[in-house]
N, C-alpha and C positions, 0 to 999 in steps of 0.2 A: 251164286257162280262160283264160292269155291267151296265147295261143299257141304256150309252151312243148313241148319233142319229148313226148310224149304217155306215153315212156317214163322222162322225171328222174325221176315219183315210183318205178315199181319197181326202179331205180337207188339213190333213195336209202334205200330199208327196208333193201336188201338191205348198204344197207354202217352201217347200224346196231349198237349194240351191244347185247345181248340182255338185257341185265339192267336193261335201261330200264321209272324205272315205269311203271303202263301210262295214268294220264291226261297223261302224257307223248310217250309214243306214241302216244296220241292225235291230242295235240294238231301232234305233228309232222305228222301225214297230211295232216289239216286246212290247215294251212300249207304243207307244202309244191303243196300239191293247188292252194291258191285266192291266193297270192301269185304275183305277174309275177315273169320271171326279165328281174328289171332291163337287164341288157345285151344283152339281146335288143331292147333297143325304147331311141328317143330319151327325154330325162329328163321332156322335157313330157309327153309320151306315160303313162308310169311314175305323173308326179304326179295325173295324171286319175284311172289306173287306182287307185293306191292314195288318193284323195280319194272315191270309187267305193265302195268296202269301209267309207267311216266311217260308222258310227254316229248316227244325230246328238245333240248335246250332253245330257247327261243333269243335270249341274249338280247332282250332288251329289260328297264332302258338301258339306253346305250350309255357306255364309260366314258371318260377318259383313257384308264388302262385298268384294264384284267392281268392280273398277274397269280400263277401254277406257281407254287412252290411247295419247297419237301424244307425242316428242320430237323433238328433232333426231339425226338418227344423225352419223355419223363426218364422210357429205359432206354434211351439211344435207336429207340425203329425211330422208320421214318415217319414224322408226321404232317402231313398232307395243308396244308392253307389257302384260299383263295381271297386275293385281299381288291377290292375295288373303291379305283377312286374316280370318283362324281368329275363333272365338269368343273363345275363349281372351284377345284383346289386348285384352279389358276389364281384365284383371290386371297393366295396366303394357308396354311397351313389346318388345317380339317383337324374336329373332335374325333376321335376313333373311337371304334365299335367293335370288338372281341366278341363274334358271334353264335352260338351252339342252338344247331338245328334241332329240332324236332323229332320226331318217333317214340317213342315209346325207349329210347335208349338201344333198339334192338334193329332200326332202319330206318331207310331218310340218309340223307346226307350230304357235303357240296352239293350237288348237283340237283337237288332234290329241290332245296333250296334257291336256288341260282337267280329269281324273279324276285322272289320277297327283298336277297340278301342286296340287292342292285335296286331296286324300289327305296330302301332302308339308305342309304349310300346318293339317291336325288333326294330324297324329298326330306333328308332332314340333312343336309349335307356335311356330308358324313366321311371316310375311309372303312370302308364295312375290312374285318377280318372274319373271314368262315373257317372253321373247325372241323374237319375232316374229324375226328374222335375217332377211338374207340371204339364199338358196340357189346351190347352183350346178344346172350350171355358168355362168349369165348371171351368177351375180358368185363371180368364184374368190379359191380363200385371193388373202390376210388378208380378203376381204369382211366372214365372218362375224365374225370373229375381234373385226374392230374395234369392230361390233357391240354383241358382248358387252361390249369394255370399255365401250364410252358407256355402256351400264345401270348395268353397278359405280360407273362414277363418278355419273348419278344415285342410284341405291340407297343409296353413301354421304352424299347430302346431299340426299333428300328422304323416305327410308322413314319419319321419322319421321311423315312427312302421314299413314302405313296406319298406325301403328300400332308400324312399324317400329323396328329398337334400330340408329341410322347408324354405330355404335361396332362394332355385332358383322354384319357382309357375309361372309356366304361364296356362294361361288360351287357349281353344282350339275348335270348335265349327267346324263346317258344317250346310250352308245352315241356317235356325233359331238357331240353337247353334253356328254359325257362331253371327247372332247377339247379344246373351246373352254373348258371351265373348265381343264383342265390348263393349257392358252395360256396365256390371263388372264391365273394366277398367276404364268405368266414373263413377263405382259408388264408388268406391275405391277411383280415388285423389279426389272426392268433398268429402266423408264423415271421410278422412287422414285411411283410411284401411288397407286394407295386401296389399306388397308392389307384386307387379305384373311384374315376368320376360319377360312374352311376350306375344304376343296376338299374334294365328296363326287363320286366319277368311280364311275358306276354301267357294270357292264360298257365301259369306254370303252374308243374306238379310236384309241389311244396312239404307234400306231407302223405306216409301211408295210412291217413282216417278215414275207412271207407262208412261209415259211419253220422256221415255229417248231414245236413237238411239238404244241400246240393247233389248226393250221393244217393239219398232216399227218393229226391222229386225225378231226379236225371240220369239214374243210372242205368238207366232202357230207353229203348225207345228215341233216344238221342245221338247217333253216331257214334259216340265217346260213353260205352260202357264201365258199371261197376266191374263184370266177368272180362273184359281185356283190362285198367289195368291191374288188379290182381294179376294178372300174369305177366304186366309190364313191370312190374316191383318183383315178381320173381325170379323173372332172368334175370335183373339187376343188380338188388342185391338179397338171397335166399336168408342172406342173416348181414349184422354187423349194422342192422337199425336203429340203432343205438347212435351210432356216431352222426355226429348235426351236418358232418361233412358228406356224408348216405344222405338224411334225412334232415335239412336245413330246419326244419321245427324243434326238431329237437334242441335246438342251441338257445342255453341260460337267459342267453343278454342276445341283443341285436342292437348292442347300444353299438354309436361307434362304425357303424357300418354307412355305404355312403347316400345318395339321394335316392331315391325307389320313383320308377316307375311301375305303378301294377294295372295292368289290366286282366282284367273277367270277363267267361262270356258266361251268360246267366245258365243257359241250357248244358254247361258243363259239368258235370260230377264231380272235380276237385274244385271247384269255385269258392265254393265258404271256404274253405283253406287260405286260396289265397284271400281274401279280407280279413280272414285272422290275421296271420300274417302281416299285412298291411299298418293293424290298427295296432299288434305286437313291435313294428320298427316305428308308431308314430307313438306309441307310449316309452319303448326306450329314444325319444330327441332326436328320431330317427326323419328327415323331410322326405316324407312321399304325396307324389302327386297319382292319386287313385282313379280305374274309370270302369264301371262293369259297361261292357256291348248288350245291351238291352237284350232280346229273343232271338241272341245268335249262341253258335253251338261251337264248339271245341276244334279250331285249327281254320277258322273261317278265313285270317289275315293270310294265308296262304294260299286261295282258292281266289287267284287275281280273277277270274271274268265272272266271278261272283259277283250278279250285279247289289249287295248291299256292304258289298267288301270296299269300294274304295270311299265310305264315309266309314266305315269301318276305320279302316289308315288312317283317313283324315287327323280323324283324332288323338291316334299312337303319332302322330310324326308332331300334332302339334306338343303331344304333353312332354317328348324326349325332346323338343326345341326349347321348352321351359327348365330341362335338367343338364343339356348342355350349351 
């Protein structure tokens, strides 16, 4: 659809496991046919393609309030936030979750994840602060991390104005946003910054190791590809990857980090790195609540209308409830 070779889908299908759920098989075929080969285009064109595929905002689930605002970013430029307060806020101060969206560091934003962040707020009984961090390659690492860090600082001071508990501020993110959430926790530890109540990492891109078992098994034919992941990393961090705030897996120690929810998707190339990070967290004394979404693929939690998503989401909501 976007200029990828016509043979891409056939190659992808031939590489897939034969035991996939029929709904997964159908969805992967749809995604392979409709999602651009990101590495074949400049980032600005990829962004336009993704934006053109996005459905209009639906405003569901309904919230008690949704506030769009801007705060001063780390460089003094405006940093947009969207704060979701669920109806449960009438019962008192709620946990606060600062959320970083996925999108390979290059695309997506507050709008693309509006339904998911609404659902996160409703089903976990939390105030959610969604962050429109700066995108690569125009803004390379650590720009997005610093935006996220600034948003966490803001939440620890202002969440109470929206029904949130400033003493229970967690971070969460899917994919690239999972990396930013993990990096923020490391930054807060190193800088003596805000006390973060939990890190909720949803199939995070936690490492740039492309030679793991999951990359070998699922690097082609399962929507998120090794080729795409290498391109995303080159946009976000063409250099400086020895820094743990760029690649959290580079941290020598993961001690003293907050309780962690680690969600991986079995058919996702970065899955093995997420599992390995969870193992390291446990070894360094961190409380970890881990779950792998068996037979599911990268990004599944944000596909609200996919038949297998509600059950997967419920598992995530339950684990978040355990740490918050």
